[in-house]
Backbone as JSON Lines, residues from 0, in Angstrom:
{"i":0,"aa":"X","n":[-20.01,-14.22,-49.2],"ca":[-19.78,-12.97,-49.9],"c":[-21.1,-12.33,-50.31]}
{"i":1,"aa":"X","n":[-22.14,-13.05,-50.55],"ca":[-23.36,-12.51,-51.14],"c":[-24.37,-12.09,-50.07]}
{"i":2,"aa":"X","n":[-23.94,-11.38,-49.03],"ca":[-24.84,-11.01,-47.95],"c":[-25.43,-9.62,-48.13]}
{"i":3,"aa":"X","n":[-24.95,-8.84,-49.1],"ca":[-25.44,-7.49,-49.33],"c":[-26.83,-7.49,-49.97]}
{"i":4,"aa":"X","n":[-27.59,-6.45,-49.7],"ca":[-28.91,-6.31,-50.31],"c":[-28.84,-5.75,-51.73]}
{"i":5,"aa":"X","n":[-27.68,-5.27,-52.17],"ca":[-27.58,-4.65,-53.49],"c":[-27.78,-5.64,-54.63]}
{"i":6,"aa":"X","n":[-27.48,-6.9,-54.4],"ca":[-27.63,-7.92,-55.44],"c":[-28.58,-9.02,-54.97]}
{"i":7,"aa":"X","n":[-29.5,-8.67,-54.06],"ca":[-30.37,-9.67,-53.44],"c":[-31.2,-10.45,-54.46]}
{"i":8,"aa":"X","n":[-31.51,-9.86,-55.59],"ca":[-32.3,-10.56,-56.6],"c":[-31.49,-11.64,-57.3]}
{"i":9,"aa":"X","n":[-30.17,-11.57,-57.22],"ca":[-29.3,-12.59,-57.82],"c":[-28.77,-13.55,-56.77]}
{"i":10,"aa":"X","n":[-28.19,-13.01,-55.73],"ca":[-27.44,-13.83,-54.79],"c":[-27.94,-13.62,-53.36]}
{"i":11,"aa":"X","n":[-28.65,-14.58,-52.85],"ca":[-29.12,-14.53,-51.47],"c":[-28.01,-15.03,-50.55]}
{"i":12,"aa":"X","n":[-28.02,-14.59,-49.31],"ca":[-27.02,-15.03,-48.34],"c":[-27.02,-16.55,-48.28]}
{"i":13,"aa":"X","n":[-25.84,-17.13,-48.35],"ca":[-25.7,-18.57,-48.28],"c":[-25.76,-19.29,-49.62]}
{"i":14,"aa":"X","n":[-26.06,-18.58,-50.7],"ca":[-26.1,-19.24,-52.0],"c":[-24.68,-19.42,-52.53]}
{"i":15,"aa":"X","n":[-24.54,-20.2,-53.57],"ca":[-23.25,-20.44,-54.21],"c":[-23.26,-19.77,-55.58]}
{"i":16,"aa":"X","n":[-22.21,-18.99,-55.83],"ca":[-22.05,-18.32,-57.11],"c":[-20.89,-18.99,-57.84]}
{"i":17,"aa":"X","n":[-21.13,-19.43,-59.05],"ca":[-20.09,-20.07,-59.86],"c":[-19.61,-19.06,-60.89]}
{"i":18,"aa":"X","n":[-18.29,-18.86,-60.93],"ca":[-17.72,-17.84,-61.8],"c":[-16.44,-18.37,-62.46]}
{"i":19,"aa":"X","n":[-16.13,-17.78,-63.59],"ca":[-14.93,-18.14,-64.35],"c":[-14.0,-16.94,-64.38]}
{"i":20,"aa":"X","n":[-12.73,-17.19,-64.11],"ca":[-11.73,-16.11,-64.13],"c":[-11.79,-15.41,-65.48]}
{"i":21,"aa":"X","n":[-11.8,-14.09,-65.44],"ca":[-11.91,-13.29,-66.65],"c":[-10.6,-12.52,-66.81]}
{"i":22,"aa":"X","n":[-9.73,-12.93,-67.71],"ca":[-8.37,-12.4,-67.75],"c":[-8.22,-10.99,-68.31]}
{"i":23,"aa":"X","n":[-9.15,-10.51,-69.11],"ca":[-8.94,-9.22,-69.79],"c":[-10.12,-8.3,-69.57]}
{"i":24,"aa":"X","n":[-9.92,-7.27,-68.77],"ca":[-11.0,-6.33,-68.46],"c":[-11.49,-5.61,-69.71]}
{"i":25,"aa":"X","n":[-10.64,-5.49,-70.73],"ca":[-11.04,-4.82,-71.97],"c":[-12.17,-5.54,-72.69]}
{"i":26,"aa":"X","n":[-12.36,-6.82,-72.36],"ca":[-13.36,-7.62,-73.06],"c":[-14.64,-7.83,-72.26]}
{"i":27,"aa":"X","n":[-14.85,-7.06,-71.19],"ca":[-16.1,-7.26,-70.45],"c":[-17.28,-6.94,-71.36]}
{"i":28,"aa":"X","n":[-18.34,-7.69,-71.17],"ca":[-19.54,-7.48,-71.98],"c":[-20.52,-6.65,-71.17]}
{"i":29,"aa":"X","n":[-20.95,-5.57,-71.74],"ca":[-21.87,-4.64,-71.08],"c":[-23.07,-5.41,-70.53]}
{"i":30,"aa":"X","n":[-23.31,-5.22,-69.25],"ca":[-24.47,-5.83,-68.62],"c":[-24.24,-7.2,-68.03]}
{"i":31,"aa":"X","n":[-23.11,-7.85,-68.35],"ca":[-22.82,-9.14,-67.73],"c":[-22.5,-8.92,-66.25]}
{"i":32,"aa":"X","n":[-22.66,-9.96,-65.47],"ca":[-22.44,-9.86,-64.02],"c":[-21.1,-10.49,-63.69]}
{"i":33,"aa":"X","n":[-20.32,-9.79,-62.85],"ca":[-18.96,-10.19,-62.51],"c":[-18.74,-10.13,-61.01]}
{"i":34,"aa":"X","n":[-17.78,-10.92,-60.55],"ca":[-17.22,-10.78,-59.21],"c":[-15.97,-9.92,-59.4]}
{"i":35,"aa":"X","n":[-15.92,-8.79,-58.7],"ca":[-14.81,-7.85,-58.82],"c":[-14.07,-7.81,-57.49]}
{"i":36,"aa":"X","n":[-12.78,-8.13,-57.51],"ca":[-11.98,-8.06,-56.29],"c":[-11.08,-6.83,-56.34]}
{"i":37,"aa":"X","n":[-11.17,-6.0,-55.3],"ca":[-10.31,-4.83,-55.14],"c":[-9.65,-4.93,-53.76]}
{"i":38,"aa":"X","n":[-8.87,-3.93,-53.41],"ca":[-8.24,-3.91,-52.08],"c":[-9.28,-3.81,-50.97]}
{"i":39,"aa":"X","n":[-10.49,-3.38,-51.3],"ca":[-11.56,-3.24,-50.3],"c":[-12.4,-4.5,-50.16]}
{"i":40,"aa":"X","n":[-12.13,-5.53,-50.96],"ca":[-12.89,-6.77,-50.88],"c":[-13.47,-7.13,-52.24]}
{"i":41,"aa":"X","n":[-14.42,-8.06,-52.22],"ca":[-15.03,-8.53,-53.46],"c":[-16.52,-8.19,-53.47]}
{"i":42,"aa":"X","n":[-17.02,-7.84,-54.65],"ca":[-18.44,-7.53,-54.84],"c":[-18.93,-8.24,-56.1]}
{"i":43,"aa":"X","n":[-20.23,-8.46,-56.16],"ca":[-20.87,-9.0,-57.36],"c":[-21.68,-7.87,-57.98]}
{"i":44,"aa":"X","n":[-21.34,-7.5,-59.22],"ca":[-21.98,-6.35,-59.86],"c":[-22.11,-6.56,-61.36]}
{"i":45,"aa":"X","n":[-23.04,-5.85,-61.96],"ca":[-23.16,-5.75,-63.41],"c":[-22.18,-4.64,-63.82]}
{"i":46,"aa":"X","n":[-21.31,-4.89,-64.81],"ca":[-20.25,-3.94,-65.14],"c":[-20.4,-3.35,-66.53]}
{"i":47,"aa":"X","n":[-19.88,-2.13,-66.65],"ca":[-19.79,-1.42,-67.92],"c":[-18.5,-0.61,-67.91]}
{"i":48,"aa":"X","n":[-17.72,-0.64,-69.01],"ca":[-16.55,0.24,-69.12],"c":[-17.03,1.68,-69.3]}
{"i":49,"aa":"X","n":[-16.32,2.62,-68.68],"ca":[-16.74,4.02,-68.79],"c":[-15.53,4.95,-68.66]}
{"i":50,"aa":"X","n":[-15.81,6.24,-68.81],"ca":[-14.8,7.29,-68.64],"c":[-13.53,7.01,-69.45]}
{"i":51,"aa":"X","n":[-13.68,6.82,-70.76],"ca":[-12.51,6.55,-71.58],"c":[-11.82,5.26,-71.18]}
{"i":52,"aa":"X","n":[-12.59,4.34,-70.63],"ca":[-12.1,3.02,-70.2],"c":[-11.15,3.08,-69.01]}
{"i":53,"aa":"X","n":[-11.05,4.2,-68.31],"ca":[-10.22,4.27,-67.1],"c":[-10.96,3.75,-65.88]}
{"i":54,"aa":"X","n":[-12.27,3.69,-65.98],"ca":[-13.12,3.24,-64.89],"c":[-14.06,2.16,-65.37]}
{"i":55,"aa":"X","n":[-14.55,1.4,-64.41],"ca":[-15.62,0.45,-64.66],"c":[-16.8,0.93,-63.82]}
{"i":56,"aa":"X","n":[-17.98,1.0,-64.42],"ca":[-19.17,1.34,-63.66],"c":[-19.78,0.06,-63.12]}
{"i":57,"aa":"X","n":[-19.97,0.01,-61.8],"ca":[-20.54,-1.15,-61.13],"c":[-21.99,-0.83,-60.77]}
{"i":58,"aa":"X","n":[-22.89,-1.69,-61.23],"ca":[-24.32,-1.45,-61.03],"c":[-24.94,-2.63,-60.3]}
{"i":59,"aa":"X","n":[-25.77,-2.33,-59.32],"ca":[-26.49,-3.36,-58.58],"c":[-27.76,-3.76,-59.32]}
{"i":60,"aa":"X","n":[-28.23,-4.96,-59.07],"ca":[-29.52,-5.38,-59.62],"c":[-30.65,-4.68,-58.87]}
{"i":61,"aa":"X","n":[-30.47,-4.5,-57.58],"ca":[-31.47,-3.84,-56.74],"c":[-31.46,-2.34,-57.05]}
{"i":62,"aa":"X","n":[-32.56,-1.77,-57.54],"ca":[-32.59,-0.35,-57.93],"c":[-32.44,0.62,-56.76]}
{"i":63,"aa":"X","n":[-32.48,0.14,-55.53],"ca":[-32.29,1.01,-54.36],"c":[-30.83,1.41,-54.17]}
{"i":64,"aa":"X","n":[-29.92,0.8,-54.92],"ca":[-28.5,1.08,-54.8],"c":[-27.99,1.75,-56.07]}
{"i":65,"aa":"X","n":[-27.34,2.9,-55.9],"ca":[-26.85,3.68,-57.04],"c":[-25.59,3.05,-57.63]}
{"i":66,"aa":"X","n":[-25.4,3.18,-58.94],"ca":[-24.16,2.72,-59.56],"c":[-22.97,3.53,-59.03]}
{"i":67,"aa":"X","n":[-21.79,2.94,-59.08],"ca":[-20.58,3.67,-58.69],"c":[-19.42,3.24,-59.58]}
{"i":68,"aa":"X","n":[-18.36,4.06,-59.59],"ca":[-17.22,3.79,-60.46],"c":[-16.09,3.13,-59.67]}
{"i":69,"aa":"X","n":[-15.41,2.2,-60.33],"ca":[-14.23,1.55,-59.78],"c":[-13.08,1.83,-60.75]}
{"i":70,"aa":"X","n":[-11.99,2.47,-60.29],"ca":[-10.85,2.66,-61.18],"c":[-10.3,1.31,-61.63]}
{"i":71,"aa":"X","n":[-10.02,1.18,-62.91],"ca":[-9.49,-0.09,-63.43],"c":[-8.23,-0.51,-62.7]}
{"i":72,"aa":"X","n":[-7.4,0.45,-62.32],"ca":[-6.14,0.15,-61.63],"c":[-6.38,-0.5,-60.27]}
{"i":73,"aa":"X","n":[-7.56,-0.31,-59.68],"ca":[-7.87,-0.89,-58.37],"c":[-8.36,-2.33,-58.45]}
{"i":74,"aa":"X","n":[-8.65,-2.83,-59.63],"ca":[-9.19,-4.18,-59.78],"c":[-8.05,-5.19,-59.73]}
{"i":75,"aa":"X","n":[-8.11,-6.07,-58.7],"ca":[-7.09,-7.11,-58.54],"c":[-7.41,-8.36,-59.36]}
{"i":76,"aa":"X","n":[-8.67,-8.74,-59.39],"ca":[-9.08,-9.88,-60.21],"c":[-10.54,-9.7,-60.6]}
{"i":77,"aa":"X","n":[-10.9,-10.39,-61.66],"ca":[-12.24,-10.26,-62.23],"c":[-12.72,-11.65,-62.62]}
{"i":78,"aa":"X","n":[-13.96,-11.97,-62.27],"ca":[-14.55,-13.27,-62.54],"c":[-15.95,-13.05,-63.12]}
{"i":79,"aa":"X","n":[-16.27,-13.7,-64.24],"ca":[-17.61,-13.58,-64.82],"c":[-18.51,-14.63,-64.19]}
{"i":80,"aa":"X","n":[-19.67,-14.2,-63.69],"ca":[-20.61,-15.11,-63.06],"c":[-21.26,-15.98,-64.13]}
{"i":81,"aa":"X","n":[-21.19,-17.28,-63.93],"ca":[-21.78,-18.24,-64.86],"c":[-23.18,-18.64,-64.43]}
{"i":82,"aa":"X","n":[-23.36,-18.88,-63.13],"ca":[-24.66,-19.25,-62.59],"c":[-24.6,-19.17,-61.07]}
{"i":83,"aa":"X","n":[-25.74,-19.32,-60.44],"ca":[-25.77,-19.37,-58.99],"c":[-26.8,-20.39,-58.53]}
{"i":84,"aa":"X","n":[-26.57,-20.94,-57.35],"ca":[-27.46,-21.93,-56.78],"c":[-27.97,-21.37,-55.45]}
{"i":85,"aa":"X","n":[-29.28,-21.34,-55.31],"ca":[-29.89,-20.81,-54.09],"c":[-30.36,-21.97,-53.22]}
{"i":86,"aa":"X","n":[-29.94,-21.95,-51.97],"ca":[-30.38,-22.96,-51.0],"c":[-31.46,-22.35,-50.13]}
{"i":87,"aa":"X","n":[-32.59,-23.0,-50.05],"ca":[-33.68,-22.46,-49.22],"c":[-34.09,-23.44,-48.16]}
């Protein structure tokens, strides 16, 4: 899953990301990193609630990638990243 360049500073291709299921989107902590699953797949992003809490803003660690909004209704599951292991 971590093959994108948007989070390359956190998750290199082939690394293992350990995450804990996060049951309540209302309790996300600004700036924490999450695995977000939608109908389009899963991404690893830093999240912030926005737009009257109808959307979540997803931000990459890599500054070359612009933040974007994900409608809360589109989120199928949410996992908070606990740590990652890089294999070199």
